[in-house]
DSSP file (Angstrom, degrees, kcal/mol; ACC not computed):
  #  RESIDUE AA STRUCTURE BP1 BP2  ACC     N-H-->O    O-->H-N    N-H-->O    O-->H-N    TCO  KAPPA ALPHA  PHI   PSI    X-CA   Y-CA   Z-CA
    1    1 A M              0   0    0      0, 0.0    12,-2.5     0, 0.0     2,-0.3   0.000 360.0 360.0 360.0 140.4   -4.6  -13.3   13.0
    2    2 A R  E     -A   12   0A   0     10,-0.2     2,-0.3     8,-0.0    10,-0.2  -0.906 360.0-177.8-118.9 149.3   -2.5  -10.2   13.2
    3    3 A A  E     -A   11   0A   0      8,-1.7     8,-2.2    -2,-0.3     2,-0.6  -0.980  27.2-124.4-142.8 153.8    0.6   -9.6   15.3
    4    4 A N  E     -A   10   0A   0     -2,-0.3     2,-0.7     6,-0.2     6,-0.1  -0.900  26.0-156.9-100.3 120.7    2.9   -6.8   16.0
    5    5 A V    >   -     0   0    0     -2,-0.6     3,-2.7     4,-0.6    52,-0.1  -0.868  64.7 -38.5-105.2 108.4    6.5   -7.7   15.1
    6    6 A L  T 3  S-     0   0    0     -2,-0.7    -1,-0.2     1,-0.3     3,-0.1   0.819 115.8 -52.6  52.4  40.0    9.2   -5.7   16.9
    7    7 A G  T 3  S+     0   0    0      1,-0.2    -1,-0.3    -3,-0.0     3,-0.1   0.536 109.2 130.0  76.2   4.6    7.3   -2.4   16.7
    8    8 A A  S <  S-     0   0    0     -3,-2.7    -1,-0.2     1,-0.2    -3,-0.2  -0.278  71.0 -73.3 -81.6 172.7    6.9   -2.9   12.9
    9    9 A R  S    S-     0   0    0      1,-0.1    -4,-0.6    -5,-0.1    40,-0.3  -0.199  71.4 -75.2 -57.6 161.5    3.7   -2.5   11.1
   10   10 A L  E     -A    4   0A   0     -6,-0.1     2,-0.3    38,-0.1    39,-0.2  -0.224  46.1-152.7 -62.4 149.4    1.3   -5.4   11.6
   11   11 A V  E     -A    3   0A   0     -8,-2.2    -8,-1.7    37,-0.1     2,-0.4  -0.871  10.5-129.1-117.7 155.9    1.9   -8.7    9.9
   12   12 A D  E     -AB   2  47A   0     35,-1.8    35,-3.0    -2,-0.3     2,-0.9  -0.894  10.1-134.5-106.9 134.7   -0.7  -11.3    8.9
   13   13 A V  E     + B   0  46A   0    -12,-2.5    33,-0.2    -2,-0.4     3,-0.1  -0.802  33.1 176.8 -80.4 111.6   -0.5  -15.0    9.8
   14   14 A V  E     -     0   0A   0     31,-2.5     2,-0.3    -2,-0.9    -1,-0.2   0.920  48.8 -17.6 -88.9 -48.8   -1.4  -16.3    6.4
   15   15 A R  E     - B   0  45A   0     30,-1.4    30,-3.3    63,-0.0     2,-0.4  -0.951  54.0-116.4-153.6 166.7   -1.2  -20.1    6.6
   16   16 A R  E     + B   0  44A   0     -2,-0.3    62,-2.6    28,-0.2    63,-0.5  -0.861  46.8 136.2-106.8 148.1    0.1  -23.0    8.5
   17   17 A G  E     -CB  77  43A   0     26,-2.3    26,-2.6    -2,-0.4     2,-0.3  -0.939  41.2-105.6-167.4-170.7    2.6  -25.4    7.0
   18   18 A T  E     -CB  76  42A   0     58,-2.3    58,-2.6    -2,-0.3     2,-0.3  -0.950  17.7-158.4-134.0 154.6    5.8  -27.4    7.4
   19   19 A V  E     - B   0  41A   0     22,-2.1    22,-2.6    -2,-0.3     2,-0.3  -0.918  34.5 -97.4-126.1 156.0    9.4  -27.1    6.2
   20   20 A A  E    S+ B   0  40A   0     54,-0.5     2,-0.3    -2,-0.3    20,-0.3  -0.559  80.0  77.2 -68.9 133.8   12.1  -29.8    5.8
   21   21 A G  S    S-     0   0    0     18,-2.2     2,-0.3    15,-0.5    13,-0.2  -0.950  71.3 -93.2 157.2-175.3   14.3  -29.6    8.8
   22   22 A A  E     -E   33   0B   0     11,-2.1    11,-2.8    -2,-0.3     2,-0.4  -0.976  29.4-139.7-134.7 147.5   14.9  -30.5   12.5
   23   23 A L  E     -EF  32 100B   0     77,-0.7    77,-2.7    -2,-0.3     2,-0.4  -0.903  14.9-166.7-115.9 136.6   14.1  -28.3   15.5
   24   24 A Y  E     -EF  31  99B   0      7,-2.2     7,-2.2    -2,-0.4     2,-0.7  -0.938  25.4-118.9-124.8 145.2   16.3  -28.0   18.6
   25   25 A D  E     +EF  30  98B   0     73,-3.1    73,-0.6    -2,-0.4     3,-0.1  -0.727  29.6 175.7 -81.0 115.4   15.6  -26.5   22.0
   26   26 A L        -     0   0    0      3,-2.0     2,-0.8    -2,-0.7    -1,-0.1   0.228  53.6-100.6-104.6  12.2   18.1  -23.6   22.5
   27   27 A G  S    S+     0   0    0      1,-0.1    -1,-0.1     2,-0.1    -2,-0.0  -0.854 107.5  20.6 109.7 -97.9   16.7  -22.5   25.8
   28   28 A E  S    S+     0   0    0     -2,-0.8    -1,-0.1    -3,-0.1    -3,-0.0   0.578 134.1  19.2 -83.9  -9.5   14.4  -19.5   25.4
   29   29 A Y  S    S-     0   0    0     -5,-0.0    -3,-2.0    75,-0.0     2,-0.1  -0.965  80.6-104.8-153.6 164.6   13.9  -20.1   21.7
   30   30 A P  E     -E   25   0B   0      0, 0.0     2,-0.4     0, 0.0    -5,-0.2  -0.479  19.8-143.8 -92.5 165.1   14.1  -22.9   19.1
   31   31 A G  E     -E   24   0B   0     -7,-2.2    -7,-2.2    -2,-0.1     2,-0.4  -0.974   8.0-154.1-130.8 119.8   16.7  -23.5   16.4
   32   32 A L  E     -E   23   0B   0     56,-0.5    58,-3.4    -2,-0.4     2,-0.3  -0.760  16.0-175.9 -88.5 132.4   15.8  -24.9   13.0
   33   33 A I  E     -E   22   0B   0    -11,-2.8   -11,-2.1    -2,-0.4     2,-0.1  -0.900  33.1 -94.9-123.2 159.0   18.5  -26.7   11.1
   34   34 A E        +     0   0    0     -2,-0.3     2,-0.3   -13,-0.2   -13,-0.2  -0.449  53.4 156.0 -70.1 143.7   18.5  -28.2    7.6
   35   35 A A        -     0   0    0      4,-0.2   -13,-0.1    -2,-0.1   -15,-0.0  -0.892  46.2 -53.5-153.5 179.9   17.6  -31.9    7.4
   36   36 A G    >   -     0   0    0     -2,-0.3     3,-1.9     1,-0.1   -15,-0.5  -0.164  51.9-109.8 -62.2 157.1   16.2  -34.4    4.9
   37   37 A A  T 3  S+     0   0    0      1,-0.3    -1,-0.1   -17,-0.2   -16,-0.0   0.731 116.1  64.3 -61.1 -23.5   12.9  -33.8    3.2
   38   38 A H  T 3  S+     0   0    0    -18,-0.1     2,-0.6     2,-0.0    -1,-0.3   0.635  88.9  77.9 -76.9 -13.5   11.3  -36.6    5.2
   39   39 A E  S <  S-     0   0    0     -3,-1.9   -18,-2.2     2,-0.0     2,-0.4  -0.873  70.2-170.1 -98.7 123.5   11.9  -34.6    8.4
   40   40 A R  E     -B   20   0A   0     -2,-0.6   -20,-0.2   -20,-0.3   -17,-0.1  -0.896  16.5-161.9-122.2 144.0    9.3  -31.9    8.8
   41   41 A V  E     -B   19   0A   0    -22,-2.6   -22,-2.1    -2,-0.4    61,-0.1  -0.990  21.4-132.6-122.6 126.6    8.9  -28.9   11.2
   42   42 A P  E     +B   18   0A   0      0, 0.0     2,-0.3     0, 0.0   -24,-0.2  -0.432  40.9 136.1 -77.6 152.4    5.6  -27.2   11.7
   43   43 A G  E     -B   17   0A   0    -26,-2.6   -26,-2.3    -2,-0.1     2,-0.4  -0.957  46.3 -85.1-170.6-171.2    5.2  -23.4   11.6
   44   44 A L  E     -B   16   0A   0     -2,-0.3     2,-0.6   -28,-0.2   -28,-0.2  -0.888  23.7-137.7-115.4 144.0    3.4  -20.4   10.4
   45   45 A V  E     -B   15   0A   0    -30,-3.3   -31,-2.5    -2,-0.4   -30,-1.4  -0.912  28.2-163.7 -98.9 122.5    3.7  -18.5    7.1
   46   46 A L  E     -B   13   0A   0     -2,-0.6     2,-0.8   -33,-0.2   -33,-0.2  -0.815  20.6-140.8-108.8 146.5    3.5  -14.7    7.8
   47   47 A D  E     -B   12   0A   0    -35,-3.0   -35,-1.8    -2,-0.3     2,-0.3  -0.911  27.0-152.7-101.9 104.1    2.9  -11.9    5.4
   48   48 A I        -     0   0    0     -2,-0.8   -37,-0.1   -37,-0.2   -38,-0.1  -0.615  14.2-127.7 -85.1 138.2    5.4   -9.2    6.6
   49   49 A A  S    S-     0   0    0    -40,-0.3     2,-0.3    -2,-0.3    -1,-0.1   0.828  72.7 -23.4 -56.2 -43.3    4.3   -5.6    5.9
   50   50 A D     >  -     0   0    0    -41,-0.1     4,-1.6     1,-0.1     3,-0.3  -0.962  66.8 -88.3-162.8 172.9    7.5   -4.4    4.2
   51   51 A D  H  > S+     0   0    0     -2,-0.3     4,-2.4     1,-0.2     5,-0.2   0.828 120.1  59.9 -62.9 -32.7   11.3   -4.8    3.7
   52   52 A A  H  > S+     0   0    0      1,-0.2     4,-2.1     2,-0.2    -1,-0.2   0.908 104.8  49.0 -62.9 -40.6   12.0   -2.5    6.7
   53   53 A A  H  > S+     0   0    0     -3,-0.3     4,-2.2     1,-0.2    -1,-0.2   0.891 110.1  51.8 -65.3 -38.8   10.1   -4.9    9.0
   54   54 A L  H  X S+     0   0    0     -4,-1.6     4,-2.2     2,-0.2    -2,-0.2   0.896 108.7  50.5 -65.0 -40.0   12.1   -7.9    7.5
   55   55 A Q  H  X S+     0   0    0     -4,-2.4     4,-2.0     2,-0.2    -2,-0.2   0.884 109.7  50.7 -64.6 -38.9   15.4   -6.1    8.2
   56   56 A R  H  X S+     0   0    0     -4,-2.1     4,-2.4     2,-0.2    -2,-0.2   0.896 109.6  51.0 -64.1 -39.3   14.3   -5.4   11.8
   57   57 A L  H  X S+     0   0    0     -4,-2.2     4,-2.5     2,-0.2    -2,-0.2   0.895 106.5  54.5 -65.6 -39.0   13.4   -9.1   12.1
   58   58 A D  H  X>S+     0   0    0     -4,-2.2     5,-2.4     2,-0.2     4,-0.6   0.924 110.0  47.0 -57.4 -45.1   16.9  -10.0   10.7
   59   59 A R  H ><5S+     0   0    0     -4,-2.0     3,-1.0     1,-0.2    -2,-0.2   0.925 112.0  50.1 -63.5 -43.9   18.5   -7.9   13.4
   60   60 A Y  H 3<5S+     0   0    0     -4,-2.4    -2,-0.2     1,-0.2    -1,-0.2   0.891 110.0  50.5 -60.4 -41.3   16.3   -9.4   16.1
   61   61 A E  H 3<5S-     0   0    0     -4,-2.5    -1,-0.2    -5,-0.1    -2,-0.2   0.528 115.1-115.9 -78.0  -6.4   17.2  -13.0   14.9
   62   62 A G  T <<> +     0   0    0     -3,-1.0     5,-2.4    -4,-0.6     6,-0.6   0.804  61.5 150.4  79.6  30.0   20.9  -12.2   15.0
   63   63 A V  T > <S+     0   0    0     -5,-2.4     3,-1.5     1,-0.2    -4,-0.1   0.935  75.1  48.8 -60.1 -46.7   21.6  -12.6   11.3
   64   64 A D  T 3 5S+     0   0    0     -6,-0.3    -1,-0.2     1,-0.3    -5,-0.1   0.761 110.7  52.3 -65.4 -24.1   24.5  -10.1   11.5
   65   65 A D  T 3 5S-     0   0    0     -3,-0.3    -1,-0.3    -6,-0.1    -2,-0.2   0.424 116.0-114.2 -91.2   0.1   25.9  -11.9   14.5
   66   66 A G  T < 5S+     0   0    0     -3,-1.5    -3,-0.2    -4,-0.4    -2,-0.1   0.679  83.6 119.0  77.8  17.7   25.9  -15.3   12.8
   67   67 A I  S   <S+     0   0    0     -5,-2.4    24,-3.0     1,-0.3    25,-0.4   0.926  83.9   5.5 -79.2 -46.8   23.2  -16.8   15.0
   68   68 A Y  E     - D   0  90A   0     -6,-0.6     2,-0.4    22,-0.3    -2,-0.3  -0.902  64.6-148.6-128.5 159.5   20.7  -17.4   12.3
   69   69 A R  E     - D   0  89A   0     20,-2.2    20,-2.9    -2,-0.3     2,-0.5  -0.993  19.2-130.6-125.8 140.8   20.8  -17.0    8.5
   70   70 A R  E     + D   0  88A   0     -2,-0.4     2,-0.3    18,-0.2    18,-0.2  -0.766  34.6 171.5 -89.8 129.9   17.7  -16.2    6.5
   71   71 A Q  E     - D   0  87A   0     16,-2.6    16,-2.4    -2,-0.5     2,-0.4  -0.993  35.5-114.0-141.0 148.7   17.1  -18.5    3.5
   72   72 A L  E     + D   0  86A   0     -2,-0.3     2,-0.3    14,-0.2    14,-0.2  -0.635  45.1 168.3 -78.5 131.7   14.3  -19.0    1.0
   73   73 A T  E     - D   0  85A   0     12,-2.7    12,-2.7    -2,-0.4     2,-0.4  -0.949  38.1-100.5-143.6 161.8   12.7  -22.4    1.4
   74   74 A R  E     - D   0  84A   0     -2,-0.3     2,-0.5    10,-0.2   -54,-0.5  -0.716  32.7-158.1 -87.2 130.6    9.7  -24.4    0.2
   75   75 A V  E     - D   0  83A   0      8,-3.6     8,-1.9    -2,-0.4     2,-0.7  -0.936   9.5-144.4-110.4 127.3    6.8  -24.6    2.6
   76   76 A T  E     -CD  18  82A   0    -58,-2.6   -58,-2.3    -2,-0.5     6,-0.2  -0.834  26.1-136.3 -88.7 117.8    4.2  -27.4    2.3
   77   77 A L  E >   -C   17   0A   0      4,-2.3     3,-1.5    -2,-0.7   -60,-0.3  -0.498   8.1-136.0 -79.8 141.7    0.9  -25.9    3.3
   78   78 A D  T 3  S+     0   0    0    -62,-2.6   -61,-0.1     1,-0.3    -1,-0.1   0.821 108.8  55.0 -61.0 -30.8   -1.5  -27.7    5.6
   79   79 A S  T 3  S-     0   0    0    -63,-0.5    -1,-0.3     1,-0.2     2,-0.1   0.483 127.3 -88.0 -82.3  -3.4   -4.3  -26.6    3.3
   80   80 A G  S <  S+     0   0    0     -3,-1.5    -1,-0.2     1,-0.3    -2,-0.1  -0.037  86.1  52.6 107.9 147.3   -2.5  -28.2    0.3
   81   81 A G  S    S-     0   0    0     -3,-0.1    -4,-2.3    -4,-0.1     2,-0.3  -0.247  71.9 -95.2  87.7-177.7    0.1  -26.9   -2.1
   82   82 A E  E     -D   76   0A   0     -6,-0.2     2,-0.3    -2,-0.1    -6,-0.2  -0.963  27.4-174.9-139.1 153.7    3.4  -25.2   -1.6
   83   83 A V  E     -D   75   0A   0     -8,-1.9    -8,-3.6    -2,-0.3     2,-0.4  -0.950  27.9-116.8-139.0 160.3    4.8  -21.7   -1.4
   84   84 A E  E     +D   74   0A   0     -2,-0.3     2,-0.3   -10,-0.2   -10,-0.2  -0.838  42.3 163.7 -96.5 140.4    8.3  -20.3   -1.0
   85   85 A A  E     -D   73   0A   0    -12,-2.7   -12,-2.7    -2,-0.4     2,-0.3  -0.982  40.2 -98.6-151.2 157.6    9.0  -18.3    2.2
   86   86 A W  E     -D   72   0A   0     -2,-0.3     2,-0.3   -14,-0.2   -14,-0.2  -0.610  39.8-177.7 -76.5 138.3   11.9  -17.0    4.2
   87   87 A V  E     -D   71   0A   0    -16,-2.4   -16,-2.6    -2,-0.3     2,-0.7  -0.951  27.3-123.8-130.7 156.1   13.0  -19.1    7.2
   88   88 A Y  E     -D   70   0A   0     -2,-0.3   -56,-0.5   -18,-0.2     2,-0.5  -0.903  26.9-162.0-101.4 116.2   15.6  -18.5    9.8
   89   89 A V  E     -D   69   0A   0    -20,-2.9   -20,-2.2    -2,-0.7   -56,-0.2  -0.846  25.6-112.9-101.5 130.3   18.1  -21.4   10.0
   90   90 A Y  E     -D   68   0A   0    -58,-3.4   -22,-0.3    -2,-0.5   -56,-0.2  -0.428  26.3-164.2 -63.6 129.3   20.2  -21.8   13.1
   91   91 A A        +     0   0    0    -24,-3.0     2,-0.2    -2,-0.2   -23,-0.2   0.243  59.4  71.7-105.0  11.1   23.8  -21.2   12.0
   92   92 A R  S    S-     0   0    0    -25,-0.4     2,-0.1     1,-0.1   -25,-0.0  -0.671  93.1 -70.5-120.3 177.0   25.6  -22.6   15.0
   93   93 A S        -     0   0    0     -2,-0.2    -1,-0.1     1,-0.1    -2,-0.1  -0.376  26.6-164.0 -69.5 141.9   26.3  -26.1   16.4
   94   94 A V    >   +     0   0    0     -2,-0.1     3,-2.4    -4,-0.1    -1,-0.1   0.214  42.7 138.4-106.3  12.1   23.4  -28.0   17.9
   95   95 A E  T 3  S+     0   0    0      1,-0.3     3,-0.1     3,-0.0    -2,-0.0  -0.348  75.8  13.5 -57.1 135.8   25.7  -30.5   19.7
   96   96 A A  T 3  S+     0   0    0      1,-0.3     2,-0.3    -2,-0.0    -1,-0.3   0.539 102.2 122.7  71.0   9.3   24.4  -31.2   23.2
   97   97 A R    <   -     0   0    0     -3,-2.4     2,-0.4   -71,-0.0    -1,-0.3  -0.764  65.7-116.0 -98.6 149.5   21.1  -29.6   22.3
   98   98 A R  E     -F   25   0B   0    -73,-0.6   -73,-3.1    -2,-0.3     2,-0.3  -0.701  23.4-131.6 -87.8 129.1   17.8  -31.5   22.7
   99   99 A R  E     -F   24   0B   0     -2,-0.4     2,-0.3   -75,-0.2   -75,-0.3  -0.588  26.6-169.3 -77.5 140.1   15.8  -32.1   19.6
  100  100 A V  E     -F   23   0B   0    -77,-2.7   -77,-0.7    -2,-0.3     3,-0.1  -0.904  27.8-135.7-129.2 157.7   12.1  -31.3   19.8
  101  101 A A  S    S-     0   0    0     -2,-0.3     2,-0.3     1,-0.2    -1,-0.1   0.814  83.9 -10.5 -81.8 -32.2    9.2  -32.0   17.5
  102  102 A Q  S    S-     0   0    0    -61,-0.1    -1,-0.2   -79,-0.1   -59,-0.1  -0.962  78.2 -84.5-158.6 169.5    7.7  -28.5   17.7
  103  103 A W  S    S+     0   0    0     -2,-0.3     2,-0.1   -61,-0.2   -79,-0.0  -0.999 108.5  26.1-135.4 132.6    7.9  -25.2   19.5
  104  104 A P              0   0    0      0, 0.0    -1,-0.2     0, 0.0   -75,-0.0   0.672 360.0 360.0 -69.4 159.6    6.6  -24.5   22.0
  105  105 A E              0   0    0     -2,-0.1    -2,-0.1    -4,-0.0    -4,-0.1   0.493 360.0 360.0 -67.4 360.0    6.5  -28.1   23.1
C-alpha cells in the first residue's frame, strides 16, 4: 500500500505490528504513551521516503511544540520477528482522557 504523507514523496506501508504502550483518545487523533511491555498497541510500520519527509512529519505531529516526541522503539511484527522504528509518543498529560484499544476504534 502506498500513501502520500503531507505532500512528501510516497511512503510504503511495509508491515503491521504492535508496540508496548497505551493509546488514548485525544479527540481528532490518538495519543500513544509508554506503558509496560505487556500492554500492546497495534499499528503500521512505514518506510518513509527520506529525511525531509520525516522532518515534515515531525512538524505535523507537533514535535517542536512539545505535543509529541519521536523515539526509536521495538516493534513486534504480526508476521513474526521484531524491528526498530520511530514512533510518536504523546508528551502531555492524558488525565481525563479515555483509553482506547486501537485507532480508529
